[in-house]
N, C-alpha and C positions, 0 to 999 in steps of 0.2 A: 400348744403354744400358738396364740393367735396374734395376727396383725403386727408381726415383727418387721422392723426396717431391715433393708439389705445389710447395713453395717452390723446389726446385731446378729443376723443369720450368719454373716461372714465370721464374726467373732466365735460363734459356736462351731462353725466349720473348721476354722484354723486352730482353735484351742482344744477341741474335743473330738475331732474325727480324723480318720486316716486317709480321707480322699472322697471322691464322689463315685456313685454307681447308679446306673439306670436300668440294670437287668438283674433280676433276682437269681438268675442262673449263674451269675458271676459275682456274687456278693463278696466284697473284701471286708474282713472283720474290722469293726470300728468305723466303717464308712458312713457317709450320708447318702441315703437312697432318695432319688428323685422319681416320683411316680408320674412319668410322662404318659401321654395318651397317643395312640396311633389309630390307623384306620380299623384295625381288628383287635385292639386291646385297650385296656384302661389300667394304667399303673396303680391307680388307687386300690384296685382289687388285690394287689399283691403287697401292700404295705406291711401287713402283719407278718406275712411270710418273710419279707426282707428283714424285719426286726428280729424275728425268731431265728433267722439264718445268720445273724451276727452284725447287722447294721446298727450303728449307734443311734442314728436319727433317721427320720424320713420326712420328706417334704411332700405334702399332699394338698389337693384343692377341693376335697369333699369333706364337709363338716363331720359326717358320720365316722370317717376314718380317724379324724383327730380325737373324737370322743373315746375311741377304743384304747388310746394310749396317749393322753394329753401331755405327758412329760417328755415324750420322745418324738411325737408327731408335730411338725411345724406346719400350720395351716396358712396357705397363701391363696391369692386370687387365681394365679396361673402358675403351674409348676414350670412350664417351659420358659415363661418370661423371667421367673425367679432364677432358673438355671443360667439363663443368658446374662442377666444383670449381675449375678454373683460372679460369673466368669469374668465379666468386664471389670468388676471391682478387684478381683484377684489379679488380673493382668496389670492393673494400674499400681499395684504395690511394687512392681519391679521396673527399674530404669534400665532396660535392655533394648537393643535394636530388635524390632519386630518387622519382618518382611512379609507383606501380604501379596499374594499373587492369584490371578485369575486368568481366564482366557478361554476361547472356544476349544482349542486343541493344544496339547503338549503341556498343560499345567502340572500334571502329576509328574511327568518325567523331569520337567524343569525344576519342580520342587525338590525332587530327589537329588538332582545334580547340584543344586545350590546347597542343600543340606550336607551333601558329601564333601563339597569343597570347604564349607565353613567348619566342619568337624575336624579338619586338619589343624585348626587353631583354637576352636571354641567348643564349649559344651552347648550343644544345640538341641532344642526341642523342635520337632517338625511334625506336621500332619502325618498320621499313620494311615496307610492304605488310602481309602477314598473318603475319609471322615471330614468332608469339606462343606457340610451343610449347616443348618440352623442348630443342630444338636452336636455334630462333629466338631465344629469350631470351638464352642464352649468347652467340650471335653479336652481338646488339645490345649487350650489356654490353662486349664486346671493342672496340666502336667508341668507347667513352669514352676520352678522352685528357686531356692537361694543359690543353687549351683549353676543354674542356667545362665548362659552368657549371650545367647541369641535365639530367636524363634523364627521359624519359617511356616507361615500359615496359608494353606491352600483354601480357596473359596470357589465354590461352584454355584450355579444359578440356572433355573429354568423359567423364571418369571421376573418381571420388573420389580425393583425394590429389594430383591434378596441380597445383592451385593452390598447395598447401602446399609442394610441391617447388620451384616457380618462385619463390615469395617468399623462400625460403631462399637462393636464388642471388642475387636482386636486392637483398636487404637494404634494403627501401624506407624512406624517410623519411616518406612520405605514401602514402595509398591511396584508391581510389575504386571503388566498385561501381556501375555504371550502373543496373542493375536485375536482377531474377531472374525467369525465366519458364520455360515448358515447352520445353526444348530438350535434345537428347541424352538423352532419358529412357531409351533403351535402355541407356546406360552408367550414368546416375545412379540409375536405378531408380524415381524418383518426383520430384515437385516439391520435396519436403523434401530429397531428395538433392541437387538443384540448389542449394538454399539452403545446405546444409551445405558443399558444395564451394566455392561462391563465398565463403562466409563464412570459408574458410581464410585469405583475405587479412586480414579483420578479426582473426582469431586471432593472426596475426603482429604486427599493429599493436598489439593489446592486450598481447601478451607483452612487447613492447619499449616500451610507452607512447608509441607514435607517433600521428600525426594522420590521421583519416579525413575526407574531404569526403563528406557524407551528404545525399542528396536527401530532405528531410523531408516531401515530398509522397508518398513511397512508403512505405506502411505496413510492407511486408516489410523494407525496409532499416532503418527506424526500429526495428522489433522486433529485428532482428539486431544492430544497434549497441547497443541498450540492454542486451544480455546481456554485452557486453564493457566492463566498468566502468572499466578502466584506460586504455582507448583514448580519446584526445581527439577531440572532434567539432568540425568546422567545417560549419555547415548551409548548404544552398542549396535552391532550389525556388521555384515561383511564389508560394506563400504566404509564403515568407521574404523573397523579393526584390522583392515588389511588381511582379511581371512579368505581362504579359498579351500574348496573341497578337492581332495586328492583321490584319484581312482587307483586303487591298488589291485593288480592282477589277481584274480581268484578269490578276492575277499569281498563279501557282501556288506561288510561293516563300514560305517562312516569314518573316514580319516580326514583330518583338517590340518592346514597350516595356518598358524595365527601369528600376526606380528602387529602389536599395538604398543606404541611408546609408553602409554599409560599402564600397560599390562606387563610388558617384558623389560628385562634389563637392556640397557643400551651398550652396544659394543664400543671399543675404543675409537673406531672410525666414525662414530656418531650415528651409524645405522642401527635400527632396532633389531633385536635378535628374533629369529623365527623359532616358534615352537611347533612340533608335530604332535597332534593329539589323535591317538588311535582309540576309538571307542568300541564298545560292544553294542552299539545301537544300529539298527537297520533303518535306512532311509536318510536321504540327504536333507529332508525337512527337519531332522533333528539338529541340524547345524545351528539354527536359531536358538534352540534350547541350550546347546553347549556354550554359545557365546553369551547368553544371558547369565549362565552360571559363572563364567569367567569374569564377566563385568561385575557382578555382585561380589565375588571373591576378591577382585582387585580393590574395589572400594572399601572392603572390610579388611584390607591389609593381609590377606592370606598370601604367602609366597607363591610366585607363579608356578614353580616346579611342583609344589604341593597341590595346587589346584588342578594342574594337568594330571597328576597321578591319581587324584580322587576321581576325575572323570573317566580315566582309563580303567580304573578298578570297578566302576559301576556296571552292574549287570542287570538289565531290565527283567521284570517279573510280572506276574499277574496278567499274562496275555497282552502285553504292550510291546510291540515291535521286537518280539523274541524270535531268535532263530533256534528251531528245535529240529534235531535229526532223529528220525525213526529208523527202523530196520530197512525200510524201503524208500523213504522220501526225505527231502529237506523241506521244512515248513517255516514260513514267515508268519507267525501268529500275532495278529493285531486285532483281536476279537473283543477287546474290552468295551469299545464303543465306536461309533461311526457317525459322521455327518457328511454332507457333500464336499466340504473342504478337505477333510482328512481322507475321505474315500478316494477322491481324485488324486491327491498327493501320493497315497500309498500305491495306487495303480501305476501312475507315471514313474515312480521310483522303481517299482518291481520290474517294469518293462526295461529299465536301463541296467539292471543287475546282470552280471555275467554268471547266469545260472542256467542249467539245462532244463528243457521240457517244462516250460512254465504253465501252470494251471491256476486259474482264479476260482476261489470259493468266496462268494459275496453274500451277505445277509442284508435284509431290508434296513434302511435308515429310518428310524422312528421319530415321531414328534415333529414332522415337518409341515403339518397342516395342509393348507391349500396348495403349497408349492411341492408337495411330495411327488406327484406324478412327473412333473417337469424335471425335478432333480434326479429322479431314478432313470428317466429317459437319458439325461445327460451322462450318467454313469455307464449305462449299457452301450451307448454309442462310443464312448471313450474306450471301453473294454474291447469292443469289436474292432476299433481302429488299430489297436496295438498288436493284433495278430497272435494272441495267446493260443497255446495248443488246445486247451479245453476251458470252458467257462461253466461253472455251476452256480446257480442263483437260488437263494432260499427266501421264501416269503411272497405274499400276495402283492406287495408293492412292486417288486421286480417283475413278477408275472404280468402285471398290467402294463408296465413300462415296455417289456419285450413285445407285447401285442401291439402297442401303440407305435413302436419304432421299427417294426419288422422290415420295412423297406430301406432303412438306413443302416442295417447291420452287416452288409456286405456278404450275406449268406452264411455268416458265422452262426453255428448252432449253439443255442443257450440251453443248458440242461436245467429244468425248473423243478424245484422241490417245495412242498408245503412248509416243512420245518426241518430243523437240524437232525431230528431223529430219523426222518425219512431218508435224508442224505447219508447219514451214518449207515443205515441198512443197505443203501445202494453201494457204498464203498466196501462193505463187508462181502457183498455178493460179487462185485466187480472191482477188485483192488487196483489202486494206482501203484505203479512201481517205477523208480528212477526219475521221479518228477520233483520239481520245485513248486511248492504250493503256497500262494498267498491266501490267508484266511482273515477276512475283514468283514465286520458287521456290527450293528448295534447290540448292546448288551442283552436286550430282550430276546434276541434270536438264538442265544446260547450256542454259538458256533463251536465253542471249545469241546462240545460233546463229540464232534467228529474226529478229534485228534487221534484217539486210540484206534480208529479204523484206518488210519493212514500210515 
């Protein structure tokens, strides 16, 4: 089937298929298979396998594939662009609130918290795992159906223009940027490049006069929001919400007191009621994520007690601010990803926790380009200043930073390892015991490998 318009492809999809699929290993009977290309594969080579495996139709962009089964193969110029435009067309069939969120740090945790709060009242579709890119966002949009009452769409980017592409697909009703920091500098070029790319979400909201939830404690976000005058703002933050962090003896978890007249019930004396929120999140930096979720839940008319319950029930996973206890040690595992902003926040928070025998395990921060050495030097200096019992560093970037900063490390010994496998072997030979260990590094360093050795 050649040269079909998106509307016609969508008619075939909605009337004659059971959904979309991009992997022949997970073919759903009756689905529409999209033959996407990657660095090491070409989905066109698997179209016949997909059809033989139960797919009702396949979308391909090589004429020879269409000739093999012209009744069931839909030939297009670009499979990826067709997937994206079809997802956009699908999203536009539903008049539901769609919340788009991005940010340098905390976007996945914030997405999970917002979705948990909204699910107390609504049927919610939210990004699963880290499917937040040019393929993951369309796949999430296709999960919206007649029963869906709200959607929460996470968006990631490592190059300029990527957020702009994703928001055009999702057509958000609301938007939220968690923060902006130094990440993917190799792709963005500079911190200003990060702000411009994340700000592409604000650009879309501004163009269509939509609403942004803005952390008014963050001067960068306030500055970015102030330049988009047609965008409507709903503020949140500790200064706006009367929130404060509570230190509970013996607990490493974040506990907050929140009092916001817009969020809480007002007592008879006219004073706002205070809510205590006890989370399962490690790190005071998660307070912004909690307040973001409460702000969205409030705006969406979720009862305050239900929103608090949802946040307290949420348990982080996938190596994001998880507290894990082994037979010998307590581990704070935050090894999903890292950049200078999140790395320094994790170290500062770990230093403040009331935990015994603190040990750091840090992996290189990747994709920092020309700023990499400077940023790694900043991290090793901070680590040395905090007086941790032991410090283990994984990767060539940290090795170079230690060599460059040796005179500023106060004599603190840094144990250097080429990769996580070498560190795991070290811990197998010389086990730690009775320690509290922060594990933090970029995804590419695979620090989760060492957990079983601790």
